[in-house]
C-alpha positions, 0 to 999 in steps of 0.5 A, spaced: 289 710 651 282 708 654 282 705 662 277 699 663 272 699 668 275 694 674 272 691 680 276 690 687 275 684 690 276 683 697 279 676 700 282 674 707 286 669 709 290 665 714 296 665 714 299 659 720 305 654 720 311 654 715 307 660 712 309 665 717 316 664 715 314 667 708 316 673 707 310 680 705 313 681 699 314 673 697 306 673 700 304 677 695 308 675 689 305 668 691 298 672 690 300 675 684 303 668 681 296 664 683 291 670 680 296 669 674 296 662 674 287 661 676 287 665 669 283 670 672 281 677 668 287 681 672 288 689 673 295 690 671 298 696 675 301 703 670 308 705 670 314 702 667 314 694 670 306 692 670 304 688 675 298 684 677 294 689 682 293 687 689 294 690 696 295 687 702 294 693 707 297 690 713 304 687 713 305 682 718 311 681 721 315 674 719 315 669 725 307 671 727 301 667 726 294 670 723 287 667 722 285 674 718 290 677 713 286 681 707 288 682 701 284 687 696 285 684 687 282 688 681 279 684 675 277 687 669 269 684 669 264 681 674 267 674 677 261 669 680 265 665 686 265 658 684 267 656 691 274 658 696 280 656 694 283 652 700 291 650 700 
C-alpha cells in the first residue's frame, strides 16, 4: 500500500473557564471529533484502531488554565485557512 503525502498543520488554542476541567485525553477526543465533523481530509494513524492523527506535546493538568496550548494535525491535501475557529 502506498501512503499519500500528508501535510502537518500546527495550531494554538486557549484552555480557560470551564474547559480547565476537561482532561488531556478528552481534549484530544474533542479535537478528533471536530476535525471529522469539519469534513477535512484527515490522515489516520496506522495500527489496529486507526484514529485521526493529532499530536499534543504537552499535557496540561486538570484545573490549570493556559493561553497558548499547542497541537498538530495532519491532512492529506493542502487547505487554505478561511478563518479562525473560535469556541
